PDB file of N, CA, C, O and CB in Angstrom:
ATOM      1  N   MET A   1     -15.985  -0.775  16.062  1.00  0.00           N
ATOM      2  CA  MET A   1     -15.025  -0.055  15.239  1.00  0.00           C
ATOM      3  C   MET A   1     -15.562   1.362  15.009  1.00  0.00           C
ATOM      4  O   MET A   1     -16.692   1.537  14.555  1.00  0.00           O
ATOM      5  CB  MET A   1     -14.771  -0.797  13.877  1.00  0.00           C
ATOM      6  N   ASN A   2     -14.763   2.341  15.318  1.00  0.00           N
ATOM      7  CA  ASN A   2     -15.246   3.705  15.121  1.00  0.00           C
ATOM      8  C   ASN A   2     -14.891   4.209  13.732  1.00  0.00           C
ATOM      9  O   ASN A   2     -14.168   3.558  12.978  1.00  0.00           O
ATOM     10  CB  ASN A   2     -14.667   4.638  16.185  1.00  0.00           C
ATOM     11  N   LYS A   3     -15.408   5.367  13.418  1.00  0.00           N
ATOM     12  CA  LYS A   3     -15.283   5.899  12.056  1.00  0.00           C
ATOM     13  C   LYS A   3     -13.825   6.218  11.679  1.00  0.00           C
ATOM     14  O   LYS A   3     -13.445   6.065  10.518  1.00  0.00           O
ATOM     15  CB  LYS A   3     -16.136   7.159  11.914  1.00  0.00           C
ATOM     16  N   LYS A   4     -13.020   6.652  12.634  1.00  0.00           N
ATOM     17  CA  LYS A   4     -11.621   6.980  12.345  1.00  0.00           C
ATOM     18  C   LYS A   4     -10.852   5.757  11.871  1.00  0.00           C
ATOM     19  O   LYS A   4     -10.045   5.857  10.947  1.00  0.00           O
ATOM     20  CB  LYS A   4     -10.946   7.571  13.581  1.00  0.00           C
ATOM     21  N   ASN A   5     -11.091   4.595  12.493  1.00  0.00           N
ATOM     22  CA  ASN A   5     -10.400   3.368  12.089  1.00  0.00           C
ATOM     23  C   ASN A   5     -10.794   2.967  10.673  1.00  0.00           C
ATOM     24  O   ASN A   5      -9.946   2.521   9.900  1.00  0.00           O
ATOM     25  CB  ASN A   5     -10.712   2.226  13.068  1.00  0.00           C
ATOM     26  N   VAL A   6     -12.066   3.118  10.324  1.00  0.00           N
ATOM     27  CA  VAL A   6     -12.538   2.756   8.987  1.00  0.00           C
ATOM     28  C   VAL A   6     -11.891   3.658   7.946  1.00  0.00           C
ATOM     29  O   VAL A   6     -11.435   3.173   6.911  1.00  0.00           O
ATOM     30  CB  VAL A   6     -14.078   2.854   8.903  1.00  0.00           C
ATOM     31  N   ILE A   7     -11.843   4.955   8.202  1.00  0.00           N
ATOM     32  CA  ILE A   7     -11.236   5.903   7.265  1.00  0.00           C
ATOM     33  C   ILE A   7      -9.747   5.609   7.111  1.00  0.00           C
ATOM     34  O   ILE A   7      -9.224   5.618   5.996  1.00  0.00           O
ATOM     35  CB  ILE A   7     -11.451   7.360   7.743  1.00  0.00           C
ATOM     36  N   LYS A   8      -9.067   5.351   8.217  1.00  0.00           N
ATOM     37  CA  LYS A   8      -7.634   5.064   8.175  1.00  0.00           C
ATOM     38  C   LYS A   8      -7.367   3.777   7.397  1.00  0.00           C
ATOM     39  O   LYS A   8      -6.426   3.715   6.606  1.00  0.00           O
ATOM     40  CB  LYS A   8      -7.062   4.953   9.603  1.00  0.00           C
ATOM     41  N   GLU A   9      -8.190   2.751   7.616  1.00  0.00           N
ATOM     42  CA  GLU A   9      -7.996   1.484   6.921  1.00  0.00           C
ATOM     43  C   GLU A   9      -8.236   1.624   5.425  1.00  0.00           C
ATOM     44  O   GLU A   9      -7.515   1.020   4.630  1.00  0.00           O
ATOM     45  CB  GLU A   9      -8.917   0.422   7.497  1.00  0.00           C
ATOM     46  N   LYS A  10      -9.235   2.409   5.024  1.00  0.00           N
ATOM     47  CA  LYS A  10      -9.487   2.635   3.610  1.00  0.00           C
ATOM     48  C   LYS A  10      -8.302   3.356   2.976  1.00  0.00           C
ATOM     49  O   LYS A  10      -7.913   3.040   1.852  1.00  0.00           O
ATOM     50  CB  LYS A  10     -10.780   3.443   3.413  1.00  0.00           C
ATOM     51  N   ALA A  11      -7.737   4.307   3.678  1.00  0.00           N
ATOM     52  CA  ALA A  11      -6.577   5.035   3.164  1.00  0.00           C
ATOM     53  C   ALA A  11      -5.396   4.084   3.007  1.00  0.00           C
ATOM     54  O   ALA A  11      -4.637   4.188   2.044  1.00  0.00           O
ATOM     55  CB  ALA A  11      -6.204   6.210   4.101  1.00  0.00           C
ATOM     56  N   ASN A  12      -5.240   3.159   3.946  1.00  0.00           N
ATOM     57  CA  ASN A  12      -4.141   2.206   3.858  1.00  0.00           C
ATOM     58  C   ASN A  12      -4.302   1.289   2.655  1.00  0.00           C
ATOM     59  O   ASN A  12      -3.323   0.976   1.977  1.00  0.00           O
ATOM     60  CB  ASN A  12      -4.051   1.381   5.134  1.00  0.00           C
ATOM     61  N   ILE A  13      -5.521   0.860   2.388  1.00  0.00           N
ATOM     62  CA  ILE A  13      -5.775   0.003   1.230  1.00  0.00           C
ATOM     63  C   ILE A  13      -5.463   0.763  -0.051  1.00  0.00           C
ATOM     64  O   ILE A  13      -4.833   0.216  -0.956  1.00  0.00           O
ATOM     65  CB  ILE A  13      -7.239  -0.494   1.221  1.00  0.00           C
ATOM     66  N   PHE A  14      -5.892   2.006  -0.136  1.00  0.00           N
ATOM     67  CA  PHE A  14      -5.626   2.821  -1.318  1.00  0.00           C
ATOM     68  C   PHE A  14      -4.132   3.056  -1.472  1.00  0.00           C
ATOM     69  O   PHE A  14      -3.601   2.984  -2.580  1.00  0.00           O
ATOM     70  CB  PHE A  14      -6.371   4.163  -1.232  1.00  0.00           C
ATOM     71  N   GLN A  15      -3.458   3.332  -0.377  1.00  0.00           N
ATOM     72  CA  GLN A  15      -2.011   3.566  -0.415  1.00  0.00           C
ATOM     73  C   GLN A  15      -1.277   2.301  -0.853  1.00  0.00           C
ATOM     74  O   GLN A  15      -0.325   2.377  -1.629  1.00  0.00           O
ATOM     75  CB  GLN A  15      -1.499   4.030   0.968  1.00  0.00           C
ATOM     76  N   ARG A  16      -1.708   1.145  -0.365  1.00  0.00           N
ATOM     77  CA  ARG A  16      -1.071  -0.111  -0.764  1.00  0.00           C
ATOM     78  C   ARG A  16      -1.282  -0.373  -2.253  1.00  0.00           C
ATOM     79  O   ARG A  16      -0.384  -0.866  -2.936  1.00  0.00           O
ATOM     80  CB  ARG A  16      -1.623  -1.285   0.067  1.00  0.00           C
ATOM     81  N   MET A  17      -2.474  -0.040  -2.751  1.00  0.00           N
ATOM     82  CA  MET A  17      -2.759  -0.221  -4.169  1.00  0.00           C
ATOM     83  C   MET A  17      -1.806   0.618  -5.022  1.00  0.00           C
ATOM     84  O   MET A  17      -1.293   0.140  -6.034  1.00  0.00           O
ATOM     85  CB  MET A  17      -4.220   0.153  -4.473  1.00  0.00           C
ATOM     86  N   LEU A  18      -1.572   1.857  -4.619  1.00  0.00           N
ATOM     87  CA  LEU A  18      -0.643   2.726  -5.342  1.00  0.00           C
ATOM     88  C   LEU A  18       0.785   2.188  -5.286  1.00  0.00           C
ATOM     89  O   LEU A  18       1.509   2.242  -6.280  1.00  0.00           O
ATOM     90  CB  LEU A  18      -0.690   4.142  -4.768  1.00  0.00           C
ATOM     91  N   GLU A  19       1.191   1.672  -4.129  1.00  0.00           N
ATOM     92  CA  GLU A  19       2.532   1.100  -3.993  1.00  0.00           C
ATOM     93  C   GLU A  19       2.685  -0.134  -4.882  1.00  0.00           C
ATOM     94  O   GLU A  19       3.732  -0.326  -5.501  1.00  0.00           O
ATOM     95  CB  GLU A  19       2.817   0.735  -2.522  1.00  0.00           C
ATOM     96  N   ASP A  20       1.640  -0.974  -4.950  1.00  0.00           N
ATOM     97  CA  ASP A  20       1.669  -2.146  -5.825  1.00  0.00           C
ATOM     98  C   ASP A  20       1.791  -1.726  -7.282  1.00  0.00           C
ATOM     99  O   ASP A  20       2.530  -2.338  -8.053  1.00  0.00           O
ATOM    100  CB  ASP A  20       0.410  -3.000  -5.624  1.00  0.00           C
ATOM    101  N   LYS A  21       1.066  -0.685  -7.653  1.00  0.00           N
ATOM    102  CA  LYS A  21       1.104  -0.195  -9.032  1.00  0.00           C
ATOM    103  C   LYS A  21       2.517   0.278  -9.395  1.00  0.00           C
ATOM    104  O   LYS A  21       3.015  -0.007 -10.484  1.00  0.00           O
ATOM    105  CB  LYS A  21       0.085   0.955  -9.228  1.00  0.00           C
ATOM    106  N   ARG A  22       3.150   0.995  -8.480  1.00  0.00           N
ATOM    107  CA  ARG A  22       4.518   1.465  -8.715  1.00  0.00           C
ATOM    108  C   ARG A  22       5.488   0.293  -8.828  1.00  0.00           C
ATOM    109  O   ARG A  22       6.381   0.297  -9.675  1.00  0.00           O
ATOM    110  CB  ARG A  22       4.962   2.410  -7.588  1.00  0.00           C
ATOM    111  N   ALA A  23       5.306  -0.715  -7.964  1.00  0.00           N
ATOM    112  CA  ALA A  23       6.191  -1.873  -7.978  1.00  0.00           C
ATOM    113  C   ALA A  23       6.050  -2.649  -9.285  1.00  0.00           C
ATOM    114  O   ALA A  23       7.046  -3.116  -9.835  1.00  0.00           O
ATOM    115  CB  ALA A  23       5.895  -2.786  -6.784  1.00  0.00           C
ATOM    116  N   ILE A  24       4.825  -2.790  -9.785  1.00  0.00           N
ATOM    117  CA  ILE A  24       4.597  -3.473 -11.059  1.00  0.00           C
ATOM    118  C   ILE A  24       5.262  -2.704 -12.184  1.00  0.00           C
ATOM    119  O   ILE A  24       5.908  -3.298 -13.047  1.00  0.00           O
ATOM    120  CB  ILE A  24       3.089  -3.634 -11.338  1.00  0.00           C
ATOM    121  N   ARG A  25       5.111  -1.404 -12.183  1.00  0.00           N
ATOM    122  CA  ARG A  25       5.713  -0.566 -13.234  1.00  0.00           C
ATOM    123  C   ARG A  25       7.235  -0.692 -13.227  1.00  0.00           C
ATOM    124  O   ARG A  25       7.856  -0.851 -14.278  1.00  0.00           O
ATOM    125  CB  ARG A  25       5.305   0.913 -13.045  1.00  0.00           C
ATOM    126  N   ARG A  26       7.835  -0.620 -12.026  1.00  0.00           N
ATOM    127  CA  ARG A  26       9.288  -0.757 -11.895  1.00  0.00           C
ATOM    128  C   ARG A  26       9.758  -2.127 -12.382  1.00  0.00           C
ATOM    129  O   ARG A  26      10.778  -2.240 -13.062  1.00  0.00           O
ATOM    130  CB  ARG A  26       9.716  -0.543 -10.436  1.00  0.00           C
ATOM    131  N   CYS A  27       9.005  -3.160 -12.027  1.00  0.00           N
ATOM    132  CA  CYS A  27       9.346  -4.528 -12.402  1.00  0.00           C
ATOM    133  C   CYS A  27       9.338  -4.680 -13.918  1.00  0.00           C
ATOM    134  O   CYS A  27      10.243  -5.298 -14.479  1.00  0.00           O
ATOM    135  CB  CYS A  27       8.368  -5.527 -11.758  1.00  0.00           C
ATOM    136  N   ILE A  28       8.342  -4.132 -14.581  1.00  0.00           N
ATOM    137  CA  ILE A  28       8.240  -4.223 -16.037  1.00  0.00           C
ATOM    138  C   ILE A  28       9.369  -3.441 -16.693  1.00  0.00           C
ATOM    139  O   ILE A  28       9.965  -3.914 -17.660  1.00  0.00           O
ATOM    140  CB  ILE A  28       6.874  -3.701 -16.522  1.00  0.00           C
ATOM    141  N   GLN A  29       9.670  -2.252 -16.183  1.00  0.00           N
ATOM    142  CA  GLN A  29      10.723  -1.434 -16.769  1.00  0.00           C
ATOM    143  C   GLN A  29      12.096  -2.087 -16.638  1.00  0.00           C
ATOM    144  O   GLN A  29      12.917  -1.998 -17.551  1.00  0.00           O
ATOM    145  CB  GLN A  29      10.739  -0.067 -16.117  1.00  0.00           C
ATOM    146  N   LYS A  30      12.348  -2.744 -15.506  1.00  0.00           N
ATOM    147  CA  LYS A  30      13.646  -3.382 -15.288  1.00  0.00           C
ATOM    148  C   LYS A  30      13.726  -4.768 -15.917  1.00  0.00           C
ATOM    149  O   LYS A  30      14.805  -5.357 -15.984  1.00  0.00           O
ATOM    150  CB  LYS A  30      13.930  -3.481 -13.806  1.00  0.00           C
ATOM    151  N   GLY A  31      12.596  -5.290 -16.375  1.00  0.00           N
ATOM    152  CA  GLY A  31      12.573  -6.609 -16.999  1.00  0.00           C
ATOM    153  C   GLY A  31      12.663  -7.745 -16.001  1.00  0.00           C
ATOM    154  O   GLY A  31      13.163  -8.820 -16.333  1.00  0.00           O
ATOM    155  N   GLU A  32      12.187  -7.528 -14.784  1.00  0.00           N
ATOM    156  CA  GLU A  32      12.237  -8.561 -13.746  1.00  0.00           C
ATOM    157  C   GLU A  32      11.050  -9.511 -13.878  1.00  0.00           C
ATOM    158  O   GLU A  32      10.195  -9.328 -14.745  1.00  0.00           O
ATOM    159  CB  GLU A  32      12.253  -7.920 -12.344  1.00  0.00           C
ATOM    160  N   ASP A  33      10.999 -10.520 -13.019  1.00  0.00           N
ATOM    161  CA  ASP A  33       9.955 -11.533 -13.060  1.00  0.00           C
ATOM    162  C   ASP A  33       8.674 -11.013 -12.402  1.00  0.00           C
ATOM    163  O   ASP A  33       8.622 -10.820 -11.187  1.00  0.00           O
ATOM    164  CB  ASP A  33      10.430 -12.821 -12.367  1.00  0.00           C
ATOM    165  N   LEU A  34       7.660 -10.794 -13.210  1.00  0.00           N
ATOM    166  CA  LEU A  34       6.387 -10.252 -12.718  1.00  0.00           C
ATOM    167  C   LEU A  34       5.635 -11.266 -11.861  1.00  0.00           C
ATOM    168  O   LEU A  34       4.953 -10.881 -10.912  1.00  0.00           O
ATOM    169  CB  LEU A  34       5.508  -9.815 -13.891  1.00  0.00           C
ATOM    170  N   LYS A  35       5.748 -12.553 -12.178  1.00  0.00           N
ATOM    171  CA  LYS A  35       5.076 -13.597 -11.388  1.00  0.00           C
ATOM    172  C   LYS A  35       5.626 -13.630  -9.963  1.00  0.00           C
ATOM    173  O   LYS A  35       4.870 -13.800  -9.006  1.00  0.00           O
ATOM    174  CB  LYS A  35       5.248 -14.983 -12.057  1.00  0.00           C
ATOM    175  N   LYS A  36       6.930 -13.468  -9.825  1.00  0.00           N
ATOM    176  CA  LYS A  36       7.571 -13.479  -8.511  1.00  0.00           C
ATOM    177  C   LYS A  36       7.088 -12.282  -7.676  1.00  0.00           C
ATOM    178  O   LYS A  36       6.791 -12.424  -6.490  1.00  0.00           O
ATOM    179  CB  LYS A  36       9.117 -13.451  -8.660  1.00  0.00           C
ATOM    180  N   LEU A  37       7.015 -11.114  -8.304  1.00  0.00           N
ATOM    181  CA  LEU A  37       6.541  -9.918  -7.612  1.00  0.00           C
ATOM    182  C   LEU A  37       5.094 -10.088  -7.159  1.00  0.00           C
ATOM    183  O   LEU A  37       4.748  -9.738  -6.031  1.00  0.00           O
ATOM    184  CB  LEU A  37       6.670  -8.687  -8.519  1.00  0.00           C
ATOM    185  N   ALA A  38       4.254 -10.624  -8.034  1.00  0.00           N
ATOM    186  CA  ALA A  38       2.844 -10.821  -7.702  1.00  0.00           C
ATOM    187  C   ALA A  38       2.692 -11.781  -6.522  1.00  0.00           C
ATOM    188  O   ALA A  38       1.842 -11.572  -5.656  1.00  0.00           O
ATOM    189  CB  ALA A  38       2.075 -11.355  -8.923  1.00  0.00           C
ATOM    190  N   LYS A  39       3.499 -12.814  -6.488  1.00  0.00           N
ATOM    191  CA  LYS A  39       3.425 -13.778  -5.389  1.00  0.00           C
ATOM    192  C   LYS A  39       3.893 -13.149  -4.082  1.00  0.00           C
ATOM    193  O   LYS A  39       3.288 -13.384  -3.036  1.00  0.00           O
ATOM    194  CB  LYS A  39       4.267 -15.021  -5.707  1.00  0.00           C
ATOM    195  N   GLN A  40       4.959 -12.354  -4.125  1.00  0.00           N
ATOM    196  CA  GLN A  40       5.491 -11.708  -2.919  1.00  0.00           C
ATOM    197  C   GLN A  40       4.496 -10.720  -2.325  1.00  0.00           C
ATOM    198  O   GLN A  40       4.315 -10.677  -1.108  1.00  0.00           O
ATOM    199  CB  GLN A  40       6.802 -10.991  -3.237  1.00  0.00           C
ATOM    200  N   ARG A  41       3.853  -9.933  -3.171  1.00  0.00           N
ATOM    201  CA  ARG A  41       2.966  -8.871  -2.699  1.00  0.00           C
ATOM    202  C   ARG A  41       1.512  -9.300  -2.602  1.00  0.00           C
ATOM    203  O   ARG A  41       0.679  -8.533  -2.119  1.00  0.00           O
ATOM    204  CB  ARG A  41       3.070  -7.687  -3.603  1.00  0.00           C
ATOM    205  N   GLY A  42       1.185 -10.509  -3.050  1.00  0.00           N
ATOM    206  CA  GLY A  42      -0.189 -10.992  -2.978  1.00  0.00           C
ATOM    207  C   GLY A  42      -1.102 -10.315  -3.990  1.00  0.00           C
ATOM    208  O   GLY A  42      -2.276 -10.077  -3.708  1.00  0.00           O
ATOM    209  N   ILE A  43      -0.570 -10.006  -5.161  1.00  0.00           N
ATOM    210  CA  ILE A  43      -1.325  -9.332  -6.212  1.00  0.00           C
ATOM    211  C   ILE A  43      -1.973 -10.382  -7.103  1.00  0.00           C
ATOM    212  O   ILE A  43      -1.334 -11.360  -7.491  1.00  0.00           O
ATOM    213  CB  ILE A  43      -0.411  -8.386  -7.045  1.00  0.00           C
ATOM    214  N   LYS A  44      -3.251 -10.171  -7.423  1.00  0.00           N
ATOM    215  CA  LYS A  44      -3.944 -11.073  -8.336  1.00  0.00           C
ATOM    216  C   LYS A  44      -4.370 -10.275  -9.551  1.00  0.00           C
ATOM    217  O   LYS A  44      -4.976  -9.210  -9.436  1.00  0.00           O
ATOM    218  CB  LYS A  44      -5.170 -11.751  -7.651  1.00  0.00           C
ATOM    219  N   PHE A  45      -4.040 -10.811 -10.724  1.00  0.00           N
ATOM    220  CA  PHE A  45      -4.380 -10.152 -11.985  1.00  0.00           C
ATOM    221  C   PHE A  45      -5.659 -10.753 -12.551  1.00  0.00           C
ATOM    222  O   PHE A  45      -6.010 -11.888 -12.229  1.00  0.00           O
ATOM    223  CB  PHE A  45      -3.221 -10.280 -13.006  1.00  0.00           C
ATOM    224  N   ALA A  46      -6.351 -10.003 -13.385  1.00  0.00           N
ATOM    225  CA  ALA A  46      -7.589 -10.469 -13.988  1.00  0.00           C
ATOM    226  C   ALA A  46      -7.331 -11.589 -14.987  1.00  0.00           C
ATOM    227  O   ALA A  46      -8.148 -12.500 -15.124  1.00  0.00           O
ATOM    228  CB  ALA A  46      -8.311  -9.316 -14.668  1.00  0.00           C
ATOM    229  N   THR A  47      -6.206 -11.527 -15.683  1.00  0.00           N
ATOM    230  CA  THR A  47      -5.846 -12.586 -16.635  1.00  0.00           C
ATOM    231  C   THR A  47      -4.590 -13.283 -16.133  1.00  0.00           C
ATOM    232  O   THR A  47      -3.724 -12.636 -15.544  1.00  0.00           O
ATOM    233  CB  THR A  47      -5.624 -12.008 -18.075  1.00  0.00           C
ATOM    234  N   PRO A  48      -4.473 -14.583 -16.351  1.00  0.00           N
ATOM    235  CA  PRO A  48      -3.289 -15.297 -15.868  1.00  0.00           C
ATOM    236  C   PRO A  48      -2.018 -14.852 -16.573  1.00  0.00           C
ATOM    237  O   PRO A  48      -2.049 -14.466 -17.742  1.00  0.00           O
ATOM    238  CB  PRO A  48      -3.471 -16.790 -16.048  1.00  0.00           C
ATOM    239  N   LEU A  49      -0.917 -14.906 -15.867  1.00  0.00           N
ATOM    240  CA  LEU A  49       0.381 -14.510 -16.436  1.00  0.00           C
ATOM    241  C   LEU A  49       1.044 -15.675 -17.124  1.00  0.00           C
ATOM    242  O   LEU A  49       2.143 -15.531 -17.661  1.00  0.00           O
ATOM    243  CB  LEU A  49       1.306 -13.955 -15.353  1.00  0.00           C
TER     244      LEU A  49
END
């Protein structure tokens, strides 16, 4: 694996984290089911929902 792939993959992980954060915020604002969103996106919270 060369350095470009590692940098690109790290950027993708960071970008996905930001997208997850936005999706959680939207879900809370609209009053939707947070457990369903977490299951769809594979998000794990530190405390159980």
